[in-house]
C-alpha positions in Angstrom: -38.1 -29.8 -8.4 -37.5 -33.5 -9.3 -34.4 -35.2 -7.8 -32.4 -34.9 -11.2 -33.5 -31.8 -11.6 -32.1 -30.4 -7.9 -29.5 -32.4 -8.4 -28.5 -30.4 -11.5 -29.4 -27.1 -9.7 -26.5 -28.1 -6.7 -24.1 -29.1 -9.5 -24.5 -25.4 -11.1 -24.2 -23.7 -7.5 -20.9 -25.8 -6.7 -19.6 -24.7 -10.4 -20.3 -21.3 -9.4 -18.4 -20.9 -6.1 -15.5 -22.4 -7.7 -13.0 -19.1 -7.7 -12.2 -18.1 -11.0 -8.8 -17.7 -12.5 -8.9 -13.9 -12.3 -9.9 -14.0 -8.7 -6.9 -17.2 -7.8 -4.3 -14.7 -9.7 -5.7 -11.9 -7.1 -5.5 -14.1 -4.1 -2.1 -15.7 -5.4 -1.0 -11.7 -6.0 -2.1 -10.3 -2.8 -0.6 -13.4 -0.8 2.6 -13.3 -2.6 3.0 -9.3 -1.2 1.7 -9.8 2.0 3.8 -13.3 2.7 7.0 -12.8 1.0 7.6 -9.1 -0.4 6.2 -8.4 3.6 4.1 -5.6 2.4 1.6 -4.3 5.1 -2.0 -4.9 4.5 -2.8 -1.1 4.6 0.2 -0.9 1.6 -1.6 -3.6 -0.4 -4.8 -1.9 -0.3 -3.7 1.1 -1.6 -1.3 -0.2 -4.1 -4.1 -2.7 -5.7 -7.3 -0.1 -4.7 -9.1 -2.1 -2.8 -10.3 -1.7 0.7 -8.2 -3.3 3.4 -11.1 -5.4 4.8 -11.2 -7.4 1.6 -7.2 -7.6 1.8 -8.0 -9.2 4.9 -10.6 -11.4 3.9 -8.4 -12.7 0.4 -5.5 -13.7 2.7 -7.8 -16.0 4.5 -9.2 -17.2 1.2 -5.6 -17.8 0.0 -5.2 -20.0 3.1 -8.6 -21.8 2.3 -7.8 -22.4 -1.0 -4.0 -23.7 -0.6 -2.2 -21.1 -1.9 -0.7 -20.2 1.4 0.6 -23.1 3.9 2.0 -22.7 7.4 5.3 -24.9 7.7 6.6 -25.0 10.9 10.2 -26.2 11.2 11.7 -27.0 15.1 15.6 -25.7 14.9 17.8 -28.5 16.5 17.2 -29.6 20.0 13.7 -29.1 19.9 11.1 -31.8 20.3 7.7 -30.2 20.1 6.2 -33.5 18.5 7.5 -35.7 21.2 6.3 -33.4 23.9 2.5 -33.4 22.2 2.7 -37.2 22.0 3.7 -37.6 25.6 1.2 -35.2 26.6 -1.5 -37.0 25.1 -0.4 -40.0 26.2 -0.6 -39.7 29.5 -2.7 -36.4 29.7 -0.4 -34.2 31.1 -1.1 -30.2 30.9 2.8 -29.7 29.7 5.7 -31.6 28.7 9.3 -30.1 28.3 12.0 -32.7 26.8 15.6 -31.6 27.0 18.3 -32.6 24.4 20.3 -34.8 27.1 19.8 -38.5 27.7 21.6 -41.5 29.5 22.3 -42.9 32.6 24.8 -40.4 33.6 23.4 -38.2 36.1 26.1 -35.9 36.1 25.2 -35.1 31.9 21.3 -35.0 32.5 21.0 -33.2 36.0 22.3 -29.9 34.9 19.9 -29.4 31.2 17.0 -30.6 33.3 17.6 -28.2 35.8 18.0 -25.8 33.2 14.9 -26.1 31.5 12.7 -26.2 34.9 14.4 -22.9 35.5 13.7 -21.6 32.1 10.2 -22.6 32.9 9.7 -21.0 36.3 11.1 -17.8 34.7 8.7 -17.9 31.9 5.4 -18.9 34.0 6.3 -17.1 37.6 4.1 -13.9 36.9 3.0 -13.0 39.9 0.6 -14.6 42.9 2.0 -18.2 43.0 2.8 -19.7 46.3 5.0 -22.5 45.6 5.6 -25.5 47.4 9.0 -27.4 47.1 10.2 -30.4 48.1 13.2 -30.8 50.5 15.8 -32.6 48.7 16.5 -33.4 45.0 19.1 -33.2 43.1 17.5 -31.9 39.6 15.8 -29.1 42.1 19.2 -28.3 43.5 20.1 -27.8 39.4 17.1 -25.6 38.8 17.5 -23.1 41.5 21.1 -22.8 40.7 20.4 -22.3 37.1 17.6 -19.6 37.7 18.6 -15.8 37.8 16.9 -13.3 40.4 13.8 -11.9 38.8 13.8 -8.0 38.7 10.0 -8.2 40.4 8.4 -10.3 42.5 6.6 -13.3 40.8 5.9 -15.2 43.7 4.2 -14.8 47.2 5.7 -17.7 49.2 8.1 -20.5 48.8 6.8 -23.6 51.1 8.9 -26.6 52.3 6.4 -29.5 51.5 8.7 -32.3 53.1 10.8 -31.9 56.4 14.5 -32.5 55.7 15.6 -35.9 54.5 19.5 -37.6 55.6 21.9 -35.8 58.0 22.0 -32.7 59.5 24.1 -31.2 56.9 21.5 -32.4 54.4 18.8 -30.9 56.3 20.3 -27.4 56.3 21.0 -27.9 52.5 17.0 -28.1 52.2 16.8 -25.4 54.2 18.5 -23.4 51.7 16.8 -24.5 48.8 14.0 -22.8 50.1 15.6 -19.8 51.0 17.3 -19.8 47.6 14.2 -20.2 45.6 12.3 -17.2 47.5 15.1 -15.3 47.5 14.9 -15.5 43.1 11.4 -14.7 43.2 10.8 -12.2 45.6 9.0 -14.6 47.9 8.6 -15.2 51.6 10.4 -18.8 53.0 8.4 -20.9 54.8 10.6 -23.8 56.1 9.6 -27.3 57.6 12.4 -27.6 60.5 12.1 -31.1 61.3 12.7 -34.6 59.8 11.1 -35.6 56.7 11.2 -39.1 58.3 10.2 -40.0 61.9 10.6 -43.0 63.7 7.0 -43.7 64.8 3.2 -42.5 64.2 3.6 -41.2 67.7 6.7 -38.9 67.2 4.9 -37.4 64.0 1.9 -36.7 65.8 3.7 -34.9 68.8 5.6 -33.0 65.9 2.5 -31.7 64.7 1.4 -29.9 67.7 4.5 -28.0 67.1 2.9 -24.2 66.2 5.8 -23.7 64.2 5.1 -27.0 62.1 1.2 -26.1 62.3 1.9 -23.2 60.7 3.8 -24.8 57.5 1.1 -27.3 57.1 -1.6 -24.1 57.1 0.2 -22.6 54.4 0.2 -26.1 52.2 -3.6 -25.3 52.2 -2.7 -22.0 50.5 -0.3 -23.7 47.5 -1.0 -23.0 43.8 2.1 -24.8 42.1 4.2 -27.9 43.6 7.8 -28.3 42.5 8.9 -31.8 42.8 11.7 -34.5 41.8 10.6 -37.9 41.3 12.2 -40.7 42.9 13.3 -44.1 42.2 12.9 -46.8 45.0 16.8 -47.3 44.9 18.0 -44.0 46.1 20.4 -41.9 44.0 23.9 -41.2 45.2 23.6 -38.3 46.3 20.8 -38.9 48.6 22.8 -42.1 49.7 25.8 -39.5 50.4 23.5 -37.2 52.5 22.2 -40.1 55.1 19.3 -41.6 53.3 16.3 -42.1 55.9 15.1 -44.5 54.4 16.6 -48.0 55.8 16.8 -51.1 54.0 13.9 -52.7 55.9 11.6 -50.0 55.0 13.2 -50.4 51.1 12.1 -54.1 51.4 8.8 -53.9 52.9 7.9 -51.1 49.9 9.8 -53.4 47.4 7.7 -56.1 48.4 4.6 -54.2 47.8 5.7 -53.4 44.5 6.9 -49.5 44.7 9.0 -48.4 42.5 9.0 -44.5 42.7 7.9 -41.8 45.2 7.2 -37.9 45.6 8.1 -36.6 48.7 8.2 -40.0 50.7 5.0 -40.8 49.3 5.4 -44.1 47.4 3.6 -45.8 44.4 3.9 -48.7 42.2 3.9 -49.5 38.6 0.5 -48.4 37.6 1.1 -45.2 39.9 -1.0 -46.7 42.8 -0.1 -45.4 46.2 1.6 -47.8 48.2 0.5 -47.5 52.0 2.5 -48.8 54.5 3.7 -48.0 58.0 6.3 -45.7 56.6 3.4 -43.6 55.2 2.1 -42.8 58.8 5.7 -41.6 59.9 6.2 -38.9 57.0 5.9 -34.9 58.0 4.8 -33.9 54.4 2.5 -33.3 52.0 0.1 -36.3 51.9 -0.7 -38.1 48.8 -3.7 -36.5 48.4 -2.6 -33.0 48.4 0.0 -34.1 46.2 -2.9 -34.9 43.6 -4.9 -32.4 43.7 -6.3 -30.9 41.0 -6.2 -27.2 42.4 -2.6 -27.7 42.2 0.0 -27.1 39.1 2.6 -29.9 39.6 5.7 -29.7 38.1 7.8 -32.5 38.0 11.7 -32.7 37.1 13.0 -36.0 36.7 15.1 -37.8 34.1 17.5 -40.4 33.1 16.5 -44.3 32.3 17.0 -45.0 35.3 14.4 -43.5 37.0 12.0 -44.5 34.2 9.9 -47.0 36.1 9.1 -44.1 38.8 8.9 -41.7 36.0 6.3 -43.6 33.7 4.2 -44.4 37.3 4.1 -41.2 38.4 2.3 -40.4 34.7 -0.1 -42.8 34.8 -1.2 -42.3 38.4 -1.6 -38.4 37.8 0.5 -37.4 40.6 2.2 -34.4 38.4 0.6 -32.5 35.3 3.8 -30.7 34.0 6.8 -33.2 32.9 10.3 -31.9 32.3 12.4 -34.8 31.1 15.4 -36.1 28.7 14.5 -37.4 25.4 15.4 -40.9 25.9 12.9 -41.0 28.7 10.3 -39.2 26.6 10.9 -41.6 24.0 10.2 -44.7 26.1 7.2 -43.0 27.6 5.4 -42.7 24.2 6.6 -46.1 23.3 5.4 -48.0 26.9 
């Protein structure tokens, strides 16, 4: 066959594959019955005297022919496109954006807590071992927003950073662990030591304690982390609690380019860990453990005051699920 005759044959075959007007009419009729009138496929088959498998094929053909098009219209306050954009930009597993924004923590934090509570209530289905940071206003709001689960949805809730601040604040951190355990039916595992001690030697001594060793062993069994993202400048809540990071430590961290932290593991604007003497005095999960690919790490943080820290945490791979507010999410996409 010559090239010209082959071309004519291909054109004839293409023309034969075009649906006829009668077939297009049938596709449209089946599509209207199913999608507009809500008629079930067996009823359509009986009404049109065709088989149910053929009805199914016709519905698929109606989609391919462009007769049926699916349009998703998000309701107000739902930001799926923005969430997808942040996920793709930073390679995150999931992003949840709440319709709250601004510098006012009193406005943003309750919305973040409510969204994080819904996320946990939806995704905790049993078997998880949850690690939770000891002190975060967003995590406190999360636990306050949760409702008790009717069945056990987690095995353990483990404190992953010693208490930070004055004794009252450390007691509050213990209650945070206990409350989340109560809500999920899990066993609480608390770390009854300061999160930051005076020297590496003091840390080594505390790590030899049997209770502390048991908690550190529990860290190896974790499947989910729930953490806040802190800026270098402490929040008002942390200042009031007796923030344990001295002005001298803050200056050293600032001079090294630190912009934020997760569980007192500080990082710079590109998400790279900032190593300092302070790092050797923290009693908590290590930076490598926080960024382990075996864990699902959920970061709950918002407000433009924390934007630089949140962006750095995304760039450094510190979390793979982010719950934040709309303004921060928009800036993450723009930045």
